[in-house]
Chimera marker file (.cmm) of the C-alpha trace (Angstrom):
<marker_set name="trace">
<marker id="1" x="17.451" y="2.233" z="13.623" r="1" g="1" b="0" radius="0.5"/>
<marker id="2" x="19.218" y="3.528" z="10.584" r="1" g="1" b="0" radius="0.5"/>
<marker id="3" x="17.614" y="6.053" z="8.346" r="1" g="1" b="0" radius="0.5"/>
<marker id="4" x="18.196" y="5.879" z="4.544" r="1" g="1" b="0" radius="0.5"/>
<marker id="5" x="18.062" y="9.268" z="2.908" r="1" g="1" b="0" radius="0.5"/>
<marker id="6" x="17.223" y="7.842" z="-0.488" r="1" g="1" b="0" radius="0.5"/>
<marker id="7" x="13.567" y="8.776" z="-1.051" r="1" g="1" b="0" radius="0.5"/>
<marker id="8" x="12.523" y="5.460" z="-2.711" r="1" g="1" b="0" radius="0.5"/>
<marker id="9" x="14.490" y="3.142" z="-0.365" r="1" g="1" b="0" radius="0.5"/>
<marker id="10" x="12.371" y="1.779" z="2.483" r="1" g="1" b="0" radius="0.5"/>
<marker id="11" x="13.799" y="1.879" z="5.954" r="1" g="1" b="0" radius="0.5"/>
<marker id="12" x="13.147" y="-1.373" z="7.734" r="1" g="1" b="0" radius="0.5"/>
<marker id="13" x="12.442" y="-1.011" z="11.424" r="1" g="1" b="0" radius="0.5"/>
<marker id="14" x="11.879" y="-4.634" z="12.213" r="1" g="1" b="0" radius="0.5"/>
<marker id="15" x="14.215" y="-6.618" z="9.995" r="1" g="1" b="0" radius="0.5"/>
<marker id="16" x="17.198" y="-5.708" z="12.188" r="1" g="1" b="0" radius="0.5"/>
<marker id="17" x="15.297" y="-6.668" z="15.277" r="1" g="1" b="0" radius="0.5"/>
<marker id="18" x="18.302" y="-8.232" z="16.985" r="1" g="1" b="0" radius="0.5"/>
<marker id="19" x="20.197" y="-4.934" z="16.996" r="1" g="1" b="0" radius="0.5"/>
<marker id="20" x="17.461" y="-2.504" z="17.958" r="1" g="1" b="0" radius="0.5"/>
<marker id="21" x="16.770" y="-1.719" z="21.558" r="1" g="1" b="0" radius="0.5"/>
<marker id="22" x="13.338" y="-2.887" z="22.819" r="1" g="1" b="0" radius="0.5"/>
<marker id="23" x="12.028" y="0.729" z="22.996" r="1" g="1" b="0" radius="0.5"/>
<marker id="24" x="12.743" y="1.214" z="19.279" r="1" g="1" b="0" radius="0.5"/>
<marker id="25" x="10.995" y="-2.020" z="18.406" r="1" g="1" b="0" radius="0.5"/>
<marker id="26" x="8.010" y="-1.003" z="20.539" r="1" g="1" b="0" radius="0.5"/>
<marker id="27" x="7.773" y="2.356" z="18.823" r="1" g="1" b="0" radius="0.5"/>
<marker id="28" x="8.000" y="0.830" z="15.376" r="1" g="1" b="0" radius="0.5"/>
<marker id="29" x="5.219" y="-1.629" z="16.236" r="1" g="1" b="0" radius="0.5"/>
<marker id="30" x="3.126" y="1.256" z="17.542" r="1" g="1" b="0" radius="0.5"/>
<marker id="31" x="3.599" y="3.195" z="14.291" r="1" g="1" b="0" radius="0.5"/>
<marker id="32" x="2.477" y="0.257" z="12.137" r="1" g="1" b="0" radius="0.5"/>
<marker id="33" x="-0.548" y="-0.284" z="14.416" r="1" g="1" b="0" radius="0.5"/>
<marker id="34" x="-1.396" y="3.435" z="14.028" r="1" g="1" b="0" radius="0.5"/>
<marker id="35" x="-1.423" y="3.032" z="10.249" r="1" g="1" b="0" radius="0.5"/>
<marker id="36" x="-3.788" y="0.077" z="10.544" r="1" g="1" b="0" radius="0.5"/>
<marker id="37" x="-6.124" y="1.931" z="12.997" r="1" g="1" b="0" radius="0.5"/>
<marker id="38" x="-6.214" y="5.314" z="11.190" r="1" g="1" b="0" radius="0.5"/>
<marker id="39" x="-4.548" y="7.198" z="14.080" r="1" g="1" b="0" radius="0.5"/>
<marker id="40" x="-3.832" y="10.769" z="12.998" r="1" g="1" b="0" radius="0.5"/>
<marker id="41" x="-0.985" y="10.957" z="15.562" r="1" g="1" b="0" radius="0.5"/>
<marker id="42" x="1.023" y="8.925" z="13.046" r="1" g="1" b="0" radius="0.5"/>
<marker id="43" x="1.343" y="12.052" z="10.886" r="1" g="1" b="0" radius="0.5"/>
<marker id="44" x="2.811" y="13.995" z="13.808" r="1" g="1" b="0" radius="0.5"/>
<marker id="45" x="5.484" y="11.299" z="14.187" r="1" g="1" b="0" radius="0.5"/>
<marker id="46" x="6.401" y="11.730" z="10.511" r="1" g="1" b="0" radius="0.5"/>
<marker id="47" x="6.499" y="15.482" z="10.864" r="1" g="1" b="0" radius="0.5"/>
<marker id="48" x="8.884" y="14.937" z="13.811" r="1" g="1" b="0" radius="0.5"/>
<marker id="49" x="11.277" y="12.872" z="11.661" r="1" g="1" b="0" radius="0.5"/>
<marker id="50" x="10.085" y="9.269" z="11.420" r="1" g="1" b="0" radius="0.5"/>
<marker id="51" x="10.827" y="8.120" z="7.836" r="1" g="1" b="0" radius="0.5"/>
<marker id="52" x="7.669" y="8.007" z="5.711" r="1" g="1" b="0" radius="0.5"/>
<marker id="53" x="8.816" y="4.819" z="3.967" r="1" g="1" b="0" radius="0.5"/>
<marker id="54" x="9.449" y="2.856" z="7.152" r="1" g="1" b="0" radius="0.5"/>
<marker id="55" x="8.848" y="-0.879" z="6.540" r="1" g="1" b="0" radius="0.5"/>
<marker id="56" x="8.060" y="-3.794" z="8.767" r="1" g="1" b="0" radius="0.5"/>
<marker id="57" x="9.517" y="-7.344" z="8.554" r="1" g="1" b="0" radius="0.5"/>
<marker id="58" x="7.044" y="-8.156" z="5.768" r="1" g="1" b="0" radius="0.5"/>
<marker id="59" x="8.113" y="-5.196" z="3.695" r="1" g="1" b="0" radius="0.5"/>
<marker id="60" x="4.833" y="-3.369" z="4.287" r="1" g="1" b="0" radius="0.5"/>
<marker id="61" x="5.127" y="0.380" z="4.566" r="1" g="1" b="0" radius="0.5"/>
<marker id="62" x="2.940" y="2.645" z="6.647" r="1" g="1" b="0" radius="0.5"/>
<marker id="63" x="1.245" y="3.633" z="3.397" r="1" g="1" b="0" radius="0.5"/>
<marker id="64" x="0.557" y="0.043" z="2.432" r="1" g="1" b="0" radius="0.5"/>
<marker id="65" x="-1.091" y="-0.682" z="5.778" r="1" g="1" b="0" radius="0.5"/>
<marker id="66" x="-3.190" y="2.475" z="5.712" r="1" g="1" b="0" radius="0.5"/>
<marker id="67" x="-4.289" y="1.800" z="2.111" r="1" g="1" b="0" radius="0.5"/>
<marker id="68" x="-5.149" y="-1.836" z="2.791" r="1" g="1" b="0" radius="0.5"/>
<marker id="69" x="-7.264" y="-0.856" z="5.783" r="1" g="1" b="0" radius="0.5"/>
<marker id="70" x="-9.128" y="1.842" z="3.801" r="1" g="1" b="0" radius="0.5"/>
<marker id="71" x="-7.932" y="5.063" z="5.452" r="1" g="1" b="0" radius="0.5"/>
<marker id="72" x="-8.034" y="7.575" z="2.573" r="1" g="1" b="0" radius="0.5"/>
<marker id="73" x="-7.313" y="10.646" z="4.740" r="1" g="1" b="0" radius="0.5"/>
<marker id="74" x="-4.272" y="8.993" z="6.363" r="1" g="1" b="0" radius="0.5"/>
<marker id="75" x="-3.093" y="7.798" z="2.957" r="1" g="1" b="0" radius="0.5"/>
<marker id="76" x="-3.234" y="11.395" z="1.688" r="1" g="1" b="0" radius="0.5"/>
<marker id="77" x="-1.367" y="12.624" z="4.761" r="1" g="1" b="0" radius="0.5"/>
<marker id="78" x="1.330" y="9.964" z="4.386" r="1" g="1" b="0" radius="0.5"/>
<marker id="79" x="1.799" y="10.856" z="0.685" r="1" g="1" b="0" radius="0.5"/>
<marker id="80" x="2.058" y="14.548" z="1.535" r="1" g="1" b="0" radius="0.5"/>
<marker id="81" x="4.885" y="13.651" z="3.940" r="1" g="1" b="0" radius="0.5"/>
<marker id="82" x="6.854" y="11.701" z="1.311" r="1" g="1" b="0" radius="0.5"/>
<marker id="83" x="5.472" y="8.204" z="1.362" r="1" g="1" b="0" radius="0.5"/>
<marker id="84" x="6.267" y="6.344" z="-1.914" r="1" g="1" b="0" radius="0.5"/>
<marker id="85" x="2.947" y="5.549" z="-3.687" r="1" g="1" b="0" radius="0.5"/>
<marker id="86" x="4.726" y="2.891" z="-5.792" r="1" g="1" b="0" radius="0.5"/>
<marker id="87" x="6.653" y="1.124" z="-3.071" r="1" g="1" b="0" radius="0.5"/>
<marker id="88" x="6.229" y="-2.650" z="-3.230" r="1" g="1" b="0" radius="0.5"/>
<marker id="89" x="6.125" y="-4.856" z="-0.141" r="1" g="1" b="0" radius="0.5"/>
<marker id="90" x="8.070" y="-8.083" z="0.336" r="1" g="1" b="0" radius="0.5"/>
<marker id="91" x="5.491" y="-9.970" z="-1.726" r="1" g="1" b="0" radius="0.5"/>
<marker id="92" x="5.742" y="-7.553" z="-4.646" r="1" g="1" b="0" radius="0.5"/>
<marker id="93" x="2.362" y="-5.901" z="-3.890" r="1" g="1" b="0" radius="0.5"/>
<marker id="94" x="1.694" y="-2.181" z="-4.180" r="1" g="1" b="0" radius="0.5"/>
<marker id="95" x="-0.496" y="-0.034" z="-1.948" r="1" g="1" b="0" radius="0.5"/>
<marker id="96" x="-2.797" y="0.470" z="-4.959" r="1" g="1" b="0" radius="0.5"/>
<marker id="97" x="-3.226" y="-3.308" z="-5.406" r="1" g="1" b="0" radius="0.5"/>
<marker id="98" x="-4.088" y="-3.662" z="-1.727" r="1" g="1" b="0" radius="0.5"/>
<marker id="99" x="-6.726" y="-0.931" z="-1.954" r="1" g="1" b="0" radius="0.5"/>
<marker id="100" x="-8.198" y="-2.487" z="-5.116" r="1" g="1" b="0" radius="0.5"/>
<marker id="101" x="-8.289" y="-5.923" z="-3.511" r="1" g="1" b="0" radius="0.5"/>
<marker id="102" x="-10.198" y="-4.496" z="-0.542" r="1" g="1" b="0" radius="0.5"/>
<marker id="103" x="-12.402" y="-2.355" z="-2.846" r="1" g="1" b="0" radius="0.5"/>
<marker id="104" x="-11.461" y="0.857" z="-1.051" r="1" g="1" b="0" radius="0.5"/>
<marker id="105" x="-12.430" y="3.155" z="-3.934" r="1" g="1" b="0" radius="0.5"/>
<marker id="106" x="-11.661" y="6.349" z="-2.068" r="1" g="1" b="0" radius="0.5"/>
<marker id="107" x="-8.126" y="5.089" z="-1.328" r="1" g="1" b="0" radius="0.5"/>
<marker id="108" x="-7.723" y="4.037" z="-4.948" r="1" g="1" b="0" radius="0.5"/>
<marker id="109" x="-8.675" y="7.546" z="-6.065" r="1" g="1" b="0" radius="0.5"/>
<marker id="110" x="-6.215" y="9.198" z="-3.689" r="1" g="1" b="0" radius="0.5"/>
<marker id="111" x="-3.358" y="6.891" z="-4.809" r="1" g="1" b="0" radius="0.5"/>
<marker id="112" x="-4.104" y="7.348" z="-8.531" r="1" g="1" b="0" radius="0.5"/>
<marker id="113" x="-4.420" y="11.149" z="-8.152" r="1" g="1" b="0" radius="0.5"/>
<marker id="114" x="-0.972" y="11.086" z="-6.543" r="1" g="1" b="0" radius="0.5"/>
<marker id="115" x="0.751" y="9.122" z="-9.281" r="1" g="1" b="0" radius="0.5"/>
<marker id="116" x="0.379" y="5.452" z="-8.269" r="1" g="1" b="0" radius="0.5"/>
<marker id="117" x="1.248" y="3.200" z="-11.218" r="1" g="1" b="0" radius="0.5"/>
<marker id="118" x="-1.513" y="0.632" z="-11.788" r="1" g="1" b="0" radius="0.5"/>
<marker id="119" x="0.846" y="-1.618" z="-13.792" r="1" g="1" b="0" radius="0.5"/>
<marker id="120" x="3.496" y="-2.387" z="-11.179" r="1" g="1" b="0" radius="0.5"/>
<marker id="121" x="3.619" y="-5.296" z="-8.746" r="1" g="1" b="0" radius="0.5"/>
<marker id="122" x="2.627" y="-8.930" z="-8.736" r="1" g="1" b="0" radius="0.5"/>
<marker id="123" x="-0.216" y="-9.015" z="-9.496" r="1" g="1" b="0" radius="0.5"/>
<marker id="124" x="-0.500" y="-5.420" z="-10.712" r="1" g="1" b="0" radius="0.5"/>
<marker id="125" x="-3.510" y="-3.324" z="-9.744" r="1" g="1" b="0" radius="0.5"/>
<marker id="126" x="-5.290" y="-3.795" z="-13.083" r="1" g="1" b="0" radius="0.5"/>
<marker id="127" x="-4.967" y="-7.577" z="-12.797" r="1" g="1" b="0" radius="0.5"/>
<marker id="128" x="-6.229" y="-7.341" z="-9.186" r="1" g="1" b="0" radius="0.5"/>
<marker id="129" x="-9.294" y="-5.479" z="-10.417" r="1" g="1" b="0" radius="0.5"/>
<marker id="130" x="-9.887" y="-8.190" z="-12.987" r="1" g="1" b="0" radius="0.5"/>
<marker id="131" x="-9.406" y="-11.063" z="-10.537" r="1" g="1" b="0" radius="0.5"/>
<marker id="132" x="-11.881" y="-9.672" z="-8.028" r="1" g="1" b="0" radius="0.5"/>
<marker id="133" x="-14.245" y="-7.898" z="-10.484" r="1" g="1" b="0" radius="0.5"/>
<marker id="134" x="-13.591" y="-4.377" z="-9.079" r="1" g="1" b="0" radius="0.5"/>
<marker id="135" x="-15.108" y="-2.484" z="-11.973" r="1" g="1" b="0" radius="0.5"/>
<marker id="136" x="-15.325" y="0.812" z="-10.046" r="1" g="1" b="0" radius="0.5"/>
<marker id="137" x="-11.652" y="0.579" z="-9.075" r="1" g="1" b="0" radius="0.5"/>
<marker id="138" x="-10.716" y="-0.263" z="-12.673" r="1" g="1" b="0" radius="0.5"/>
<marker id="139" x="-12.580" y="2.810" z="-13.866" r="1" g="1" b="0" radius="0.5"/>
<marker id="140" x="-10.758" y="4.999" z="-11.339" r="1" g="1" b="0" radius="0.5"/>
<marker id="141" x="-7.450" y="3.651" z="-12.725" r="1" g="1" b="0" radius="0.5"/>
<marker id="142" x="-8.651" y="4.482" z="-16.266" r="1" g="1" b="0" radius="0.5"/>
<marker id="143" x="-9.310" y="0.983" z="-17.570" r="1" g="1" b="0" radius="0.5"/>
<marker id="144" x="-12.448" y="-0.969" z="-18.399" r="1" g="1" b="0" radius="0.5"/>
<marker id="145" x="-13.324" y="-4.197" z="-16.737" r="1" g="1" b="0" radius="0.5"/>
<marker id="146" x="-12.784" y="-5.927" z="-20.086" r="1" g="1" b="0" radius="0.5"/>
<marker id="147" x="-9.224" y="-4.596" z="-20.161" r="1" g="1" b="0" radius="0.5"/>
<marker id="148" x="-8.696" y="-5.677" z="-16.591" r="1" g="1" b="0" radius="0.5"/>
<marker id="149" x="-9.860" y="-9.222" z="-17.388" r="1" g="1" b="0" radius="0.5"/>
<marker id="150" x="-7.766" y="-9.346" z="-20.530" r="1" g="1" b="0" radius="0.5"/>
<marker id="151" x="-4.668" y="-8.392" z="-18.490" r="1" g="1" b="0" radius="0.5"/>
<marker id="152" x="-4.900" y="-11.616" z="-16.457" r="1" g="1" b="0" radius="0.5"/>
<marker id="153" x="-2.384" y="-14.308" z="-17.225" r="1" g="1" b="0" radius="0.5"/>
<marker id="154" x="-3.840" y="-17.528" z="-18.715" r="1" g="1" b="0" radius="0.5"/>
<marker id="155" x="-5.466" y="-19.749" z="-16.097" r="1" g="1" b="0" radius="0.5"/>
<marker id="156" x="-5.698" y="-17.174" z="-13.332" r="1" g="1" b="0" radius="0.5"/>
<marker id="157" x="-8.481" y="-17.918" z="-10.847" r="1" g="1" b="0" radius="0.5"/>
<marker id="158" x="-11.202" y="-15.261" z="-10.756" r="1" g="1" b="0" radius="0.5"/>
<marker id="159" x="-11.957" y="-14.538" z="-7.079" r="1" g="1" b="0" radius="0.5"/>
<marker id="160" x="-15.143" y="-14.974" z="-5.108" r="1" g="1" b="0" radius="0.5"/>
<marker id="161" x="-16.576" y="-11.681" z="-6.294" r="1" g="1" b="0" radius="0.5"/>
<marker id="162" x="-15.640" y="-12.413" z="-9.851" r="1" g="1" b="0" radius="0.5"/>
<marker id="163" x="-17.252" y="-15.575" z="-11.130" r="1" g="1" b="0" radius="0.5"/>
<marker id="164" x="-17.180" y="-15.554" z="-14.890" r="1" g="1" b="0" radius="0.5"/>
<marker id="165" x="-20.909" y="-15.931" z="-15.581" r="1" g="1" b="0" radius="0.5"/>
<link id1="1" id2="2" r="1" g="1" b="0" radius="0.2"/>
<link id1="2" id2="3" r="1" g="1" b="0" radius="0.2"/>
<link id1="3" id2="4" r="1" g="1" b="0" radius="0.2"/>
<link id1="4" id2="5" r="1" g="1" b="0" radius="0.2"/>
<link id1="5" id2="6" r="1" g="1" b="0" radius="0.2"/>
<link id1="6" id2="7" r="1" g="1" b="0" radius="0.2"/>
<link id1="7" id2="8" r="1" g="1" b="0" radius="0.2"/>
<link id1="8" id2="9" r="1" g="1" b="0" radius="0.2"/>
<link id1="9" id2="10" r="1" g="1" b="0" radius="0.2"/>
<link id1="10" id2="11" r="1" g="1" b="0" radius="0.2"/>
<link id1="11" id2="12" r="1" g="1" b="0" radius="0.2"/>
<link id1="12" id2="13" r="1" g="1" b="0" radius="0.2"/>
<link id1="13" id2="14" r="1" g="1" b="0" radius="0.2"/>
<link id1="14" id2="15" r="1" g="1" b="0" radius="0.2"/>
<link id1="15" id2="16" r="1" g="1" b="0" radius="0.2"/>
<link id1="16" id2="17" r="1" g="1" b="0" radius="0.2"/>
<link id1="17" id2="18" r="1" g="1" b="0" radius="0.2"/>
<link id1="18" id2="19" r="1" g="1" b="0" radius="0.2"/>
<link id1="19" id2="20" r="1" g="1" b="0" radius="0.2"/>
<link id1="20" id2="21" r="1" g="1" b="0" radius="0.2"/>
<link id1="21" id2="22" r="1" g="1" b="0" radius="0.2"/>
<link id1="22" id2="23" r="1" g="1" b="0" radius="0.2"/>
<link id1="23" id2="24" r="1" g="1" b="0" radius="0.2"/>
<link id1="24" id2="25" r="1" g="1" b="0" radius="0.2"/>
<link id1="25" id2="26" r="1" g="1" b="0" radius="0.2"/>
<link id1="26" id2="27" r="1" g="1" b="0" radius="0.2"/>
<link id1="27" id2="28" r="1" g="1" b="0" radius="0.2"/>
<link id1="28" id2="29" r="1" g="1" b="0" radius="0.2"/>
<link id1="29" id2="30" r="1" g="1" b="0" radius="0.2"/>
<link id1="30" id2="31" r="1" g="1" b="0" radius="0.2"/>
<link id1="31" id2="32" r="1" g="1" b="0" radius="0.2"/>
<link id1="32" id2="33" r="1" g="1" b="0" radius="0.2"/>
<link id1="33" id2="34" r="1" g="1" b="0" radius="0.2"/>
<link id1="34" id2="35" r="1" g="1" b="0" radius="0.2"/>
<link id1="35" id2="36" r="1" g="1" b="0" radius="0.2"/>
<link id1="36" id2="37" r="1" g="1" b="0" radius="0.2"/>
<link id1="37" id2="38" r="1" g="1" b="0" radius="0.2"/>
<link id1="38" id2="39" r="1" g="1" b="0" radius="0.2"/>
<link id1="39" id2="40" r="1" g="1" b="0" radius="0.2"/>
<link id1="40" id2="41" r="1" g="1" b="0" radius="0.2"/>
<link id1="41" id2="42" r="1" g="1" b="0" radius="0.2"/>
<link id1="42" id2="43" r="1" g="1" b="0" radius="0.2"/>
<link id1="43" id2="44" r="1" g="1" b="0" radius="0.2"/>
<link id1="44" id2="45" r="1" g="1" b="0" radius="0.2"/>
<link id1="45" id2="46" r="1" g="1" b="0" radius="0.2"/>
<link id1="46" id2="47" r="1" g="1" b="0" radius="0.2"/>
<link id1="47" id2="48" r="1" g="1" b="0" radius="0.2"/>
<link id1="48" id2="49" r="1" g="1" b="0" radius="0.2"/>
<link id1="49" id2="50" r="1" g="1" b="0" radius="0.2"/>
<link id1="50" id2="51" r="1" g="1" b="0" radius="0.2"/>
<link id1="51" id2="52" r="1" g="1" b="0" radius="0.2"/>
<link id1="52" id2="53" r="1" g="1" b="0" radius="0.2"/>
<link id1="53" id2="54" r="1" g="1" b="0" radius="0.2"/>
<link id1="54" id2="55" r="1" g="1" b="0" radius="0.2"/>
<link id1="55" id2="56" r="1" g="1" b="0" radius="0.2"/>
<link id1="56" id2="57" r="1" g="1" b="0" radius="0.2"/>
<link id1="57" id2="58" r="1" g="1" b="0" radius="0.2"/>
<link id1="58" id2="59" r="1" g="1" b="0" radius="0.2"/>
<link id1="59" id2="60" r="1" g="1" b="0" radius="0.2"/>
<link id1="60" id2="61" r="1" g="1" b="0" radius="0.2"/>
<link id1="61" id2="62" r="1" g="1" b="0" radius="0.2"/>
<link id1="62" id2="63" r="1" g="1" b="0" radius="0.2"/>
<link id1="63" id2="64" r="1" g="1" b="0" radius="0.2"/>
<link id1="64" id2="65" r="1" g="1" b="0" radius="0.2"/>
<link id1="65" id2="66" r="1" g="1" b="0" radius="0.2"/>
<link id1="66" id2="67" r="1" g="1" b="0" radius="0.2"/>
<link id1="67" id2="68" r="1" g="1" b="0" radius="0.2"/>
<link id1="68" id2="69" r="1" g="1" b="0" radius="0.2"/>
<link id1="69" id2="70" r="1" g="1" b="0" radius="0.2"/>
<link id1="70" id2="71" r="1" g="1" b="0" radius="0.2"/>
<link id1="71" id2="72" r="1" g="1" b="0" radius="0.2"/>
<link id1="72" id2="73" r="1" g="1" b="0" radius="0.2"/>
<link id1="73" id2="74" r="1" g="1" b="0" radius="0.2"/>
<link id1="74" id2="75" r="1" g="1" b="0" radius="0.2"/>
<link id1="75" id2="76" r="1" g="1" b="0" radius="0.2"/>
<link id1="76" id2="77" r="1" g="1" b="0" radius="0.2"/>
<link id1="77" id2="78" r="1" g="1" b="0" radius="0.2"/>
<link id1="78" id2="79" r="1" g="1" b="0" radius="0.2"/>
<link id1="79" id2="80" r="1" g="1" b="0" radius="0.2"/>
<link id1="80" id2="81" r="1" g="1" b="0" radius="0.2"/>
<link id1="81" id2="82" r="1" g="1" b="0" radius="0.2"/>
<link id1="82" id2="83" r="1" g="1" b="0" radius="0.2"/>
<link id1="83" id2="84" r="1" g="1" b="0" radius="0.2"/>
<link id1="84" id2="85" r="1" g="1" b="0" radius="0.2"/>
<link id1="85" id2="86" r="1" g="1" b="0" radius="0.2"/>
<link id1="86" id2="87" r="1" g="1" b="0" radius="0.2"/>
<link id1="87" id2="88" r="1" g="1" b="0" radius="0.2"/>
<link id1="88" id2="89" r="1" g="1" b="0" radius="0.2"/>
<link id1="89" id2="90" r="1" g="1" b="0" radius="0.2"/>
<link id1="90" id2="91" r="1" g="1" b="0" radius="0.2"/>
<link id1="91" id2="92" r="1" g="1" b="0" radius="0.2"/>
<link id1="92" id2="93" r="1" g="1" b="0" radius="0.2"/>
<link id1="93" id2="94" r="1" g="1" b="0" radius="0.2"/>
<link id1="94" id2="95" r="1" g="1" b="0" radius="0.2"/>
<link id1="95" id2="96" r="1" g="1" b="0" radius="0.2"/>
<link id1="96" id2="97" r="1" g="1" b="0" radius="0.2"/>
<link id1="97" id2="98" r="1" g="1" b="0" radius="0.2"/>
<link id1="98" id2="99" r="1" g="1" b="0" radius="0.2"/>
<link id1="99" id2="100" r="1" g="1" b="0" radius="0.2"/>
<link id1="100" id2="101" r="1" g="1" b="0" radius="0.2"/>
<link id1="101" id2="102" r="1" g="1" b="0" radius="0.2"/>
<link id1="102" id2="103" r="1" g="1" b="0" radius="0.2"/>
<link id1="103" id2="104" r="1" g="1" b="0" radius="0.2"/>
<link id1="104" id2="105" r="1" g="1" b="0" radius="0.2"/>
<link id1="105" id2="106" r="1" g="1" b="0" radius="0.2"/>
<link id1="106" id2="107" r="1" g="1" b="0" radius="0.2"/>
<link id1="107" id2="108" r="1" g="1" b="0" radius="0.2"/>
<link id1="108" id2="109" r="1" g="1" b="0" radius="0.2"/>
<link id1="109" id2="110" r="1" g="1" b="0" radius="0.2"/>
<link id1="110" id2="111" r="1" g="1" b="0" radius="0.2"/>
<link id1="111" id2="112" r="1" g="1" b="0" radius="0.2"/>
<link id1="112" id2="113" r="1" g="1" b="0" radius="0.2"/>
<link id1="113" id2="114" r="1" g="1" b="0" radius="0.2"/>
<link id1="114" id2="115" r="1" g="1" b="0" radius="0.2"/>
<link id1="115" id2="116" r="1" g="1" b="0" radius="0.2"/>
<link id1="116" id2="117" r="1" g="1" b="0" radius="0.2"/>
<link id1="117" id2="118" r="1" g="1" b="0" radius="0.2"/>
<link id1="118" id2="119" r="1" g="1" b="0" radius="0.2"/>
<link id1="119" id2="120" r="1" g="1" b="0" radius="0.2"/>
<link id1="120" id2="121" r="1" g="1" b="0" radius="0.2"/>
<link id1="121" id2="122" r="1" g="1" b="0" radius="0.2"/>
<link id1="122" id2="123" r="1" g="1" b="0" radius="0.2"/>
<link id1="123" id2="124" r="1" g="1" b="0" radius="0.2"/>
<link id1="124" id2="125" r="1" g="1" b="0" radius="0.2"/>
<link id1="125" id2="126" r="1" g="1" b="0" radius="0.2"/>
<link id1="126" id2="127" r="1" g="1" b="0" radius="0.2"/>
<link id1="127" id2="128" r="1" g="1" b="0" radius="0.2"/>
<link id1="128" id2="129" r="1" g="1" b="0" radius="0.2"/>
<link id1="129" id2="130" r="1" g="1" b="0" radius="0.2"/>
<link id1="130" id2="131" r="1" g="1" b="0" radius="0.2"/>
<link id1="131" id2="132" r="1" g="1" b="0" radius="0.2"/>
<link id1="132" id2="133" r="1" g="1" b="0" radius="0.2"/>
<link id1="133" id2="134" r="1" g="1" b="0" radius="0.2"/>
<link id1="134" id2="135" r="1" g="1" b="0" radius="0.2"/>
<link id1="135" id2="136" r="1" g="1" b="0" radius="0.2"/>
<link id1="136" id2="137" r="1" g="1" b="0" radius="0.2"/>
<link id1="137" id2="138" r="1" g="1" b="0" radius="0.2"/>
<link id1="138" id2="139" r="1" g="1" b="0" radius="0.2"/>
<link id1="139" id2="140" r="1" g="1" b="0" radius="0.2"/>
<link id1="140" id2="141" r="1" g="1" b="0" radius="0.2"/>
<link id1="141" id2="142" r="1" g="1" b="0" radius="0.2"/>
<link id1="142" id2="143" r="1" g="1" b="0" radius="0.2"/>
<link id1="143" id2="144" r="1" g="1" b="0" radius="0.2"/>
<link id1="144" id2="145" r="1" g="1" b="0" radius="0.2"/>
<link id1="145" id2="146" r="1" g="1" b="0" radius="0.2"/>
<link id1="146" id2="147" r="1" g="1" b="0" radius="0.2"/>
<link id1="147" id2="148" r="1" g="1" b="0" radius="0.2"/>
<link id1="148" id2="149" r="1" g="1" b="0" radius="0.2"/>
<link id1="149" id2="150" r="1" g="1" b="0" radius="0.2"/>
<link id1="150" id2="151" r="1" g="1" b="0" radius="0.2"/>
<link id1="151" id2="152" r="1" g="1" b="0" radius="0.2"/>
<link id1="152" id2="153" r="1" g="1" b="0" radius="0.2"/>
<link id1="153" id2="154" r="1" g="1" b="0" radius="0.2"/>
<link id1="154" id2="155" r="1" g="1" b="0" radius="0.2"/>
<link id1="155" id2="156" r="1" g="1" b="0" radius="0.2"/>
<link id1="156" id2="157" r="1" g="1" b="0" radius="0.2"/>
<link id1="157" id2="158" r="1" g="1" b="0" radius="0.2"/>
<link id1="158" id2="159" r="1" g="1" b="0" radius="0.2"/>
<link id1="159" id2="160" r="1" g="1" b="0" radius="0.2"/>
<link id1="160" id2="161" r="1" g="1" b="0" radius="0.2"/>
<link id1="161" id2="162" r="1" g="1" b="0" radius="0.2"/>
<link id1="162" id2="163" r="1" g="1" b="0" radius="0.2"/>
<link id1="163" id2="164" r="1" g="1" b="0" radius="0.2"/>
<link id1="164" id2="165" r="1" g="1" b="0" radius="0.2"/>
</marker_set>
């Protein structure tokens, strides 16, 4: 596994799967599972030298997975160890957009307080709030629901929690 010293460059553990030994692949998978499960041991691995912006084959970082699964404390710990709050995954989504989509308001707050940009990604986090009628998340990001709805491109489907009535 190569480690890139550039702070905003993700290090992909699984994209070079053919060249990594099975033990390294197993460890990488374990780390991503820890982010999904809110395992605090993950932070010890980072303190021991695992890159905070490690990515899987989908481009998801540890922070993206922790944010999407609603683990605010782990999100804060990852950020304090250098995780990029504005890193986009392979689909152009940010950790903030994932947290807004899942309506994890505590995670949205942690990300915003640590500099997450609500206007990056596809869709961006403001648009995600509009699509899924996440008024509380929009407010945390400093926008109104009206602004979030106005940010949507023409013809965008409003999700199941966001019928336009």
